[in-house]
C-alpha positions as CSV (number, residue, x, y, z in Angstrom):
1,M,9.7,-12.7,12.5
2,K,10.3,-13.9,8.9
3,N,6.6,-13.5,8.1
4,K,6.6,-9.9,9.4
5,T,9.7,-9.1,7.4
6,T,8.0,-10.5,4.2
7,Y,4.9,-8.6,5.0
8,I,6.8,-5.2,5.3
9,A,8.8,-5.9,2.2
10,A,5.7,-6.7,0.2
11,T,3.9,-3.6,1.5
12,V,6.8,-1.4,0.7
13,A,6.9,-2.8,-2.8
14,L,3.2,-2.4,-3.4
15,L,3.3,1.1,-2.2
16,F,6.4,1.8,-4.6
17,I,4.4,0.4,-7.5
18,Q,1.2,2.4,-6.7
19,Y,3.3,5.6,-6.2
20,S,5.1,5.1,-9.6
21,T,1.7,4.5,-11.4
22,F,0.3,7.6,-9.8
23,A,3.3,9.8,-10.7
24,Q,3.3,8.7,-14.3
25,H,-0.4,9.8,-14.5
26,L,0.5,13.1,-12.8
27,A,3.2,13.7,-15.4
28,A,0.8,12.9,-18.3
29,K,-0.5,15.9,-20.2
30,T,-3.2,16.6,-22.8
31,Y,-2.6,19.0,-25.6
32,N,-5.3,20.5,-27.8
33,V,-4.7,22.5,-31.1
34,C,-7.1,23.9,-33.5
35,S,-5.3,25.0,-36.6
36,G,-1.8,26.2,-37.5
37,K,1.7,24.8,-38.0
38,W,2.9,22.1,-35.6
39,T,5.9,23.9,-34.4
40,D,4.3,27.2,-33.8
41,A,4.0,27.5,-30.0
42,A,1.2,30.2,-30.2
43,V,-1.3,27.8,-31.8
44,W,-0.8,25.4,-28.8
45,N,-1.5,28.4,-26.4
46,N,2.2,28.2,-25.4
47,N,1.8,24.6,-24.3
48,Y,3.7,23.0,-27.2
49,P,4.2,19.3,-26.8
50,G,7.3,19.2,-29.2
51,T,7.9,16.8,-32.0
52,T,7.9,13.7,-29.7
53,I,4.5,13.0,-27.9
54,K,5.6,11.5,-24.7
55,E,4.4,8.0,-23.6
56,N,1.5,9.1,-21.2
57,D,0.7,12.4,-23.3
58,V,-2.4,12.9,-25.3
59,V,-2.5,15.3,-28.2
60,I,-5.9,16.1,-29.8
61,I,-6.2,17.9,-33.1
62,T,-9.6,19.7,-33.7
63,G,-8.7,21.8,-36.7
64,D,-6.3,21.8,-39.7
65,V,-2.6,21.5,-38.7
66,I,0.3,21.6,-41.2
67,V,3.1,19.3,-39.9
68,N,6.4,21.1,-40.7
69,A,8.7,18.7,-38.6
70,N,8.9,14.8,-38.3
71,I,6.6,13.5,-35.5
72,I,7.2,10.8,-33.0
73,I,4.3,9.3,-31.1
74,E,5.1,7.5,-27.9
75,G,1.6,8.5,-26.2
76,T,-1.6,9.2,-28.2
77,L,-2.3,11.5,-31.1
78,Q,-6.0,11.8,-31.9
79,I,-7.3,13.6,-35.0
80,D,-10.9,14.5,-34.5
81,K,-13.8,14.2,-37.0
82,G,-13.5,17.1,-39.5
83,A,-9.8,17.8,-38.5
84,K,-6.7,17.3,-40.7
85,L,-3.0,16.6,-40.1
86,I,-1.1,17.2,-43.2
87,G,2.5,17.5,-44.0
88,M,5.4,16.4,-46.2
89,K,7.2,15.0,-43.0
90,D,7.4,11.6,-41.5
91,L,5.1,10.2,-38.9
92,L,6.5,7.5,-36.5
93,I,4.1,5.6,-34.1
94,S,6.5,3.8,-31.6
95,K,5.6,0.6,-29.8
96,T,3.9,2.5,-27.0
97,G,2.3,5.0,-29.4
98,K,-1.3,5.2,-30.6
99,L,-2.8,7.2,-33.6
100,I,-6.5,7.7,-33.5
101,N,-7.5,9.1,-36.9
102,N,-11.1,10.2,-37.0
103,G,-10.3,12.8,-39.5
104,S,-7.8,13.1,-42.4
105,T,-4.1,12.4,-42.0
106,V,-1.8,12.9,-45.0
107,M,2.0,12.5,-44.5
108,R,5.0,11.9,-46.5
109,C,5.7,8.4,-44.9
110,I,3.9,6.7,-41.9
111,T,5.9,4.0,-39.9
112,N,3.8,2.1,-37.3
113,E,5.3,0.1,-34.6
114,G,2.4,0.6,-32.2
115,Y,-1.3,1.0,-32.9
116,I,-3.4,3.0,-35.5
117,S,-7.1,3.3,-35.5
118,N,-8.2,4.8,-39.0
119,N,-11.7,5.8,-39.3
120,L,-11.7,8.2,-42.4
121,L,-8.6,8.8,-44.5
122,L,-5.0,7.8,-43.6
123,E,-2.5,8.5,-46.5
124,A,1.2,8.4,-47.0
125,I,2.6,10.0,-50.1
126,S,5.6,7.6,-49.9
127,E,4.6,4.4,-47.9
128,I,2.9,3.1,-44.9
129,A,5.2,0.7,-43.1
130,N,3.5,-1.6,-40.5
131,Y,5.2,-3.5,-37.9
132,G,2.4,-3.1,-35.3
133,N,-1.4,-3.2,-35.6
134,I,-3.5,-1.1,-37.9
135,E,-7.2,-1.2,-37.4
136,N,-8.4,0.4,-40.7
137,N,-12.2,1.0,-40.8
138,S,-12.2,3.2,-43.7
139,L,-9.5,4.1,-46.2
140,A,-5.8,3.8,-46.1
141,V,-3.6,4.9,-49.1
142,S,0.0,4.0,-49.5
143,G,1.7,6.1,-52.3
144,T,4.4,3.4,-53.1
145,N,4.8,0.3,-51.0
146,F,2.9,-1.3,-48.0
147,P,5.5,-3.4,-46.1
148,N,3.6,-5.3,-43.4
149,V,6.6,-6.9,-41.6
150,G,5.3,-8.9,-38.6
151,G,2.4,-6.5,-38.4
152,T,-1.4,-6.9,-38.4
153,A,-3.6,-5.1,-40.8
154,N,-7.2,-5.5,-39.6
155,G,-10.4,-3.4,-40.1
156,K,-14.1,-3.5,-40.2
157,A,-14.5,-3.4,-44.1
158,G,-11.4,-1.2,-44.5
159,I,-9.8,-0.7,-47.8
160,Y,-6.0,-0.6,-48.2
161,I,-4.9,0.9,-51.6
162,V,-1.2,0.4,-52.4
163,N,0.2,2.0,-55.6
164,N,3.2,-0.4,-55.9
165,S,3.8,-3.5,-53.9
166,V,2.7,-5.2,-50.7
167,L,5.6,-6.6,-48.8
168,V,5.0,-9.3,-46.2
169,S,6.9,-11.5,-43.8
170,P,5.9,-15.0,-42.4
171,T,4.6,-13.4,-39.2
172,S,2.4,-10.8,-41.2
173,K,-1.4,-11.0,-40.6
174,F,-4.3,-9.6,-42.6
175,G,-7.8,-9.5,-41.2
176,S,-10.5,-11.4,-43.3
177,N,-12.8,-8.4,-43.4
178,I,-10.6,-5.9,-45.3
179,Q,-9.9,-5.2,-49.0
180,L,-6.4,-5.0,-50.2
181,L,-6.0,-3.4,-53.5
182,C,-2.5,-3.2,-55.2
183,I,-2.3,-0.9,-58.3
184,N,0.9,-1.0,-60.5
């Protein structure tokens, strides 16, 4: 009797986990935008994701988007090759967030707690603050400081240009295959 009860409990738990995972994937959405202002619902074909990209959602930029509000990435933001994401606003990549930059991203401030893959140009007019993982395979420019506090700055021959100071903590890591240029 005890084995049968344990079996039923385990089966119910397994079904619950599978249903929860399935429900999360059903709730995930993919948003595409060509060009325009981030907050203009019309450029999103009236399928505007808001200023917070939810954890399971994916936003794909295929043209030139002007960011006119601060953006929080809990899911995935992908900028395609030839596309641009530009704005004098802040970009926050949360612990669950991913920024996949195959185009040009220029923002006022970029704070990374999650994951960034940069394959062309990633620039912050103010600073790029890294508490997560940056995989810079091209060029990352920080207008003032580059605090890498407990974060990892890697890349395949990526170049980090910092116009003021690089700030590190004892747990910061820098890949051996990157260049870090500090200009004061």
